[in-house]
C-alpha positions in Angstrom: 29.1 30.1 91.7 31.0 30.3 88.6 31.6 27.0 86.5 33.9 26.6 83.4 32.0 25.4 80.6 34.6 25.1 77.7 38.4 26.1 77.2 39.8 27.5 74.0 43.3 28.3 72.9 43.1 31.0 70.6 46.4 31.8 68.4 47.0 34.8 65.9 45.3 34.7 62.8 48.4 35.4 60.8 52.0 34.8 61.1 53.6 36.5 63.9 57.5 37.2 64.7 59.1 34.3 66.6 62.0 34.3 69.0 62.8 35.6 72.5 61.0 38.7 73.8 63.5 40.2 76.2 62.1 41.3 79.6 63.3 44.5 81.5 65.3 44.2 84.8 62.5 44.9 86.9 60.6 42.2 85.5 63.2 39.8 86.9 63.0 41.0 90.4 59.3 41.4 91.2 57.2 38.4 92.1 55.7 37.2 88.8 51.8 36.7 88.1 48.9 37.2 85.9 47.3 40.9 86.3 43.5 40.7 86.7 41.0 42.8 85.1 37.4 42.6 84.7 35.2 44.1 82.1 31.3 43.6 82.0 28.9 44.4 79.1 25.3 44.1 79.1 24.0 41.8 76.2 21.0 44.3 75.4 20.5 42.8 72.0 20.1 39.2 73.5 22.6 37.7 71.2 23.0 33.9 71.5 26.0 32.7 73.7 27.6 30.7 71.1 27.6 33.6 68.7 29.5 35.9 71.4 31.9 33.1 72.0 32.7 33.0 68.4 32.9 36.7 68.0 35.4 36.8 70.9 37.6 34.0 69.5 37.8 35.9 66.0 38.4 39.1 67.7 41.2 37.9 69.8 42.8 36.0 67.0 42.9 39.2 65.1 44.2 41.4 67.9 46.9 39.0 68.9 48.6 39.3 65.5 49.6 42.7 66.9 50.1 41.9 70.5 51.9 38.6 69.6 53.8 38.6 73.0 50.5 37.6 75.0 50.2 34.3 73.1 53.8 33.3 74.0 54.9 31.4 76.9 56.9 32.7 79.8 59.9 30.7 80.8 63.3 30.9 82.4 66.8 30.7 81.1 69.5 28.6 82.7 70.8 31.7 84.1 67.6 32.0 86.1 66.2 35.1 84.0 62.7 35.3 83.1 61.8 35.8 79.4 58.9 35.5 76.9 59.1 32.8 74.3 57.1 34.4 71.2 56.2 30.9 69.8 52.5 31.8 69.2 51.0 28.7 71.1 47.9 31.0 71.8 46.2 32.7 74.7 43.7 30.7 76.6 40.0 31.7 76.6 37.7 30.0 79.4 33.9 30.1 78.7 32.2 29.9 82.0 28.8 30.4 83.4 27.7 32.3 86.7 24.6 31.9 88.8 24.8 35.2 90.2 23.6 38.2 88.4 25.6 41.4 87.9 24.1 43.3 90.9 24.9 40.7 93.2 28.7 41.6 92.5 28.1 45.3 94.0 30.4 47.6 92.7 33.2 44.9 91.7 35.6 46.4 94.3 38.7 44.1 94.8 38.0 44.0 98.6 35.1 41.8 98.0 36.1 38.1 98.0 33.1 37.2 95.8 35.0 38.9 93.0 37.8 36.1 93.3 35.4 33.6 91.6 35.3 35.4 88.3 39.0 35.1 88.0 40.6 32.2 86.2 42.2 29.7 88.6 46.0 29.4 87.5 48.5 26.9 88.4 51.8 28.1 89.0 52.9 24.9 91.0 54.0 23.5 87.4 56.5 26.3 86.6 60.0 25.8 87.9 63.0 27.7 86.9 64.9 26.3 83.8 62.8 24.3 82.0 58.9 25.1 82.5 56.6 27.8 81.1 53.3 29.2 81.8 50.6 30.7 79.4 51.2 34.6 79.2 47.4 35.4 78.8 44.1 34.1 80.1 40.6 35.6 79.1 37.7 34.7 81.1 34.2 34.9 79.5 31.0 34.8 81.8 27.7 33.7 79.7 24.8 36.1 79.6 26.8 39.1 80.5 29.0 40.0 77.7 28.1 42.1 74.5 31.0 41.7 72.2 31.5 43.4 69.0 33.7 42.1 65.9 37.1 43.6 66.0 37.4 44.3 62.0 39.5 47.6 62.2 42.3 48.7 64.4 43.7 52.2 64.8 47.4 52.0 63.8 48.1 54.7 66.0 47.4 52.5 69.2 49.9 49.6 68.0 52.2 48.6 70.6 56.1 49.1 70.4 57.4 45.8 71.0 61.1 46.2 70.0 62.9 44.8 73.1 66.6 44.4 72.0 67.7 47.1 74.3 67.1 44.7 77.2 69.2 41.9 75.8 72.4 41.1 77.9 74.9 42.3 75.3 72.9 45.7 74.9 73.3 46.3 78.8 76.2 47.3 80.6 77.3 45.0 83.3 78.6 47.8 85.7 75.7 49.2 87.9 76.1 53.3 87.4 73.6 54.3 90.2 72.2 52.9 93.3 68.8 51.4 92.7 66.8 51.1 96.0 63.7 50.0 93.8 65.6 46.8 93.5 66.4 46.0 97.1 64.1 44.4 99.7 61.7 46.9 101.4 62.9 48.2 104.8 61.7 46.5 108.0 59.8 48.1 110.6 62.0 49.1 113.5 62.2 46.5 116.2 61.3 43.7 113.7 63.6 41.3 112.1 61.4 40.0 109.3 58.0 41.2 107.7 55.8 38.1 108.5 53.4 40.3 110.5 53.0 42.8 107.6 52.2 40.0 105.2 49.3 38.9 107.2 47.6 42.0 107.1 44.7 42.2 104.9 45.1 44.6 101.9 42.3 46.9 101.0 41.6 48.8 97.8 40.0 51.8 96.6 38.2 52.4 93.5 39.0 55.5 91.6 35.9 56.6 89.4 36.7 59.1 86.5 34.1 60.7 84.4 34.4 61.1 80.7 34.6 64.8 81.4 37.4 64.3 83.8 39.2 61.9 81.5 38.9 64.6 78.7 40.2 67.2 80.9 43.3 65.0 82.0 44.1 64.3 78.3 43.9 67.9 77.4 46.1 69.1 80.2 48.7 66.5 79.2 48.8 67.8 75.7 48.9 71.4 76.5 52.3 71.9 75.1 51.9 69.2 72.3 53.5 70.1 69.3 53.4 68.5 65.8 56.9 67.6 66.2 56.1 65.0 68.5 55.2 61.4 67.1 51.6 61.5 68.7 49.8 63.2 71.4 49.6 61.6 74.6 46.7 58.9 75.0 44.0 58.8 77.5 45.6 55.9 79.1 49.0 57.8 79.4 47.3 60.8 80.8 45.4 58.9 83.3 48.6 56.7 84.5 50.7 59.9 84.8 47.8 61.6 87.1 47.8 58.4 89.4 51.5 58.3 89.7 51.6 62.1 90.8 48.9 61.4 93.1 50.8 58.7 94.7 54.0 60.9 95.1 52.1 63.5 96.6 50.6 61.0 99.1 54.0 59.5 99.7 55.4 63.1 100.3 57.9 62.8 97.7 60.0 65.6 96.2 57.6 67.7 93.8 60.3 67.3 90.9 
């Protein structure tokens, strides 16, 4: 059982750019929602909960200076397009408490319904095209589990690239040059006129566990042909993402190219 104790709105510690953050075409067609990620840390030093929460708030306030779109608000234009309004209204931080121990959640597999209680409940019913907005980012802090450190330094090589002017309507051609099947509805199973039965099927997930040695090997392989003329070598995240994508393409029996 997880119960919410407090809710905070965390804003950037410094002034951030304001204005509309343009989203790509793919952001306009897929079902919009929040992506959920769970991180668990042991509180080995038995730091008091109020101290941990304050550290979380301070660290989040610092990092939002660089990742300022995360504290904006999603809304729609009159033309029905989704966009991010970078207004620095803040990210939502929820402090909660669980009656269960970490061991009771097993391997945190998404297949387990118990994991859902760790995720914040978000109300999308108030968001309507044309006039409403929803918070871009929500964080859930569970008492007694987290061991947080103060984010005093930030590697400038890991700062995000946030220039989205190329996605503005004036920068994009109104004529479609290629056929884009990814923008079309998925095909139906032969003999069916809708996908209702498919939607009723339960989706299962599989966890991919990578050791530090495997991640190091993937990163090294990705940067085999790295040259100093590049802006920077591929990161661990990029190497893992590329590896997963290649595996998915092989599983789907797509062209090796």
